[in-house]
N, C-alpha and C positions, 0 to 999 in steps of 0.2 A: 541464566535465562532471565528475563524481566523481573526485577525486583522493586522498582521505583517509576512510576508512570506518571507523566505529566498530562493532568486533564485541563487546558485553557478553558474558561466558561465565560459566554457573553449574553447568556439568558434566551438565545435565539431558538426554535425549534431543531436547526440541525447541532446545535452545540449540546444541546440538553439532550437530543438522542444520543449523541456520541458519549457523553458522559454515563449515560446508561449503560452502553456497551462498555465502558473503559471499566465501570465498577463490576460489571459481570467479570470482565477478564481478568481483574485484578484480585476477586475473589477465588477465580480458580487457581490463579498463581501464586494466590497468599503474597501478594505483594503490597507495598505502599503506595499511596496515590499523594501526589502534590497538586492541590487546588489553587489553579491561577484565575484570577479576575484583574485586566488590566483596564484602569479607570478611562472612559470616554467622556469626559465632559460636554462634549458637542452635542451627544445624544439630547442634552437638556437645554437647549437653545431657547427656550421660552423664558429660561433665567437668564436675565441681561447680564448680571454681574458674575464673572468668570469663578469667583470665590462660593458663592453660593452654588453653581453648577457643578464645581469640583466636590463640595460638601453633598451636594443629591447623589452624586455617581458612587462617591464613598459609601454612601447609606445603601444605596441598590446594592452596589457591588458585595459588601461585607453581608448583607442578606441573602445573596446569592452563594455565598460562599459555605454560609451556616447552613443553607437548605442541604446542600451537597455533603457538607461534613455529616450531618444528621444521617442522612441516606448511606453512607457509607460505615458510619458507626453502628447502624441497624443490621449491616452485613458484616460487621466487626472485621473492617478493613482501616488499617491505621491510615491518617490523614496529615497533611500540613496544609497550611492555609498560607495563600501569598497575594496579597495586594498591591498591584504595583501602578505607578503613575509613570507612563512614557508614552510619548507622542507615536513612536514606531512599535506598533502591536507585536507585528513579527519580531521584531529584535526584541523585545521584552520576553516572549516565547523561549526563543533562542536561549537568551541569557539565563532566563531561569532555569531552564532545564539543566543548563551546564552547571551552574552555580548549586542547584540542588542534587547534582550527580543522578538526575534520571536516564534511564535508557530505553526509554519509549516515549513518543508523543503521540497523543491520539485527538484528532481535529474532526470536526462535521463539516461535510459539504451541503452543497443545496440538492444534491442529487443528480440523476439521469439527465433532465433537461438544464441545470444549472451549473453542472459541473466544470464545462469549458470554460464558464465565466469565473468560477470561483478559482480555478487555479491559474487562469491567465490575469495576473496581476493583482491577485487577491493576498488576504495575509495567508490562508492555507498554501497557496501556492510559493510562496515567498519562505516559508517555513519549510515546506517541503523541498524546495531547491537549495536552501542552506542549510539545512540541518545535517550535522554529522550522524545523527541518531535516527534509527528507524522511525516512520511516519506511519501511522494507521490511520486512513481515510474513512469516515463512517457517512453514508448517505444520510439526510436528513427525513428523508420519508420512507425509511425502512419500517420494518415490522414494530408495532409497540414492544412485544416480547424480544428481549435481547438475546442473541444468538446464543447456544449452549458450548459452541465450539468444541462438538464431537467431530467433526471432519473438516479437514484442512488441505486446501489445492495448492500447490506449488508449481508454476511454470518454470519451465526449463528450456534453454536453447545450446548448452554446452559452455557459454560464456564464464567468464570470472563472476561477473555480476550474477547470474543465475546460481552458480556454486554458493554464493554467499546466500542467497534468499533461500537456497536450499538447507543451508546450516541452521540458519534461523526457524525456517520451517520443522525441521527434524529436531531441533531442541525444543522448541514449544509444544509438538505432537506428543515427543516422550513425556514432558514434563505435565500435560494435562490429561494423557491417555487417550489423546486425539488418533484418529485415523488419517494416516497421510497418502494423497493421491498424489502423483507425480505425472505430470501430463508435458508431453513434446509435442508440437504440431508440425509437421512435416509440410514444409512451405510449397506451393504450386509452382514448377518451374518455370512455366510459361506466364505466371502473374509476374514472378521475379525480373524474369528478361523484360516483359512491358513495363514494368514500373520503373526499371533503370535506365529507360528510355531506348532500348533497343528494341522498339515495337516491330520493326520490320523482320524480326526474327518470330515474333510472335505472329504476324499476318502470313508468314510463309512455313509456318509450322509443319504444314504437309510434309514438305521435302525434308524436314530435320526432325521428323517423327521418331526414328531409330536412335537417334542422337539425345533428344529430349527424354525419351523413355527411359535411356540409360543413367541419364543425370537424377531422374526423378528416382530411381532406384536406390541410387548412391546416396541419396538424401535421405531416403527410407531407412537404408542401413545404418547411416550416421545416426539418424534418431533411436533406432534400438540400442545403439551403443551407449548414447548419452543418458539413456534410461537404465542400462545395464550398470553404467557406473554410478550413477546417482543412487542405486539401491545399494550398492557395496558401500558407498560415502556414508548412509544412515547408520548412526551408532546408537542413537537415543530413541527412535520409534522402530516398534516391531510389525507395526499394522501398514504395511505398505501395499500399495496398489498403482503398478506403473499402466500408464494408458499413451498409446502412441496414434494419434488421429492426423488424416490426412486435411489438408487445408481445402481443397480442391479450389471451388470459385470463390471461397470465404476469405474473409480476412482473418489472419491469425488471432486478432483478438477476440472476432465472434465465437470461434473455434472454443477459445478457452474459456468463455463465458457459458457456451452451452454445455462443455463438459462440468462445469462448476455447477451449473443447474441440475446435470443429469445426477451428478455425485453428492448432489444436496449439500454443498460444502458452504460451511459457517464462516469462511475465510479464504482468501486468495492472496498467497505470496509472490511477489514478483522482484527481482533485481532491477536496479538502475545505475546509470552511468555516473553516480556522483554530482559533486559539483560542478565540473567542468561539462557534463552534459546534461542536466538537467534542463536547460533552456531547450535543447533538441527534445530531449524526452517530452516535455508536455506539449511540443509542436506537432505530433503526429506520429509518435513510436507507439508499438504494441501495449507499452504499460499504460501511456494515456488513454488508448481507446478501451483498453480493460476496465480501467477506472471510470470512463465515463459511460460503459455498457453493464457493469456489474450490480447486481442488486446486493451482493453481499460487500462486507468491509474488505479494503485491500490494503496490504500490508507493503510498503514500500521499502525494501532495503538496500543500502549504500554500501558498496564495496570499501572498506578500509583503504584510505588515500596512497598509503605506503605499498600498494598492491599495484602491478603493471595492470593498464587498462586494455591490452589486448587480449582476444578470445584465444585460447589454445584447444583446438579441436584436433585430436589424434585422429589418424585415418582407422574406420570400423576393422575390429580384428587386432587391431595392434596396441 
């Protein structure tokens, strides 16, 4: 499980909130924290001389690191402090994560209204898209009190990506004694057909009602199979709660968020397509929508690159 967590700091409210969440999780895991501040001299544009601006940035950055070092020490969390000077902040974060052998990166976002802008072209988006490590996104306007991580929700679709998310969620829940909810949302077949460009089938669904109902039943059975398999794969957590939800007219991401609220989840875990799929992932996938809608921190887990990208969904009952 996570033993070394990277917390990039910039002094903004989202970063401060993410740092608080990071320390709370580190305390639960008894993990070490690497505190990182990447110098940004351009923030001190009133100083015309670059040397003066850099010195001011270094002073502010060191003070920020010291503040969170003291907070971590108060919670008996060991820390490493890194002050980096690099133009590419995302690259500095990734490089530090690898050099320091971190196994989790925690980043703050601007929350529900700002998240799409944060993920589309910002430091957080680049880190999430390029990071070989799991990335935990924390909304900036979350509750003042850090989550207790007593309830974790992992969304499953039967793909290799969601299986990797399940592996992380199971290990994390087992490590901290959390309850793990496994949710699979059964897609609405008519919505799927309409969304795939076959709107004529949706418009004429009366004539195809029997076929649609049969396919919907197959999808439901497949979901039950996915949840059954997932329960068998959980070897660390013994507090499991499988949930099968019908999407009906709602987007799958909305159903996941509704379940997270009903389950009072402290954390949502989702699998991603990794490096090659991050651009598509953040431009309209279920995971992007969950990250947009969810009030809880969202842990994005990449599948190791040496595994195949294809999803393998055995037929129900086989």
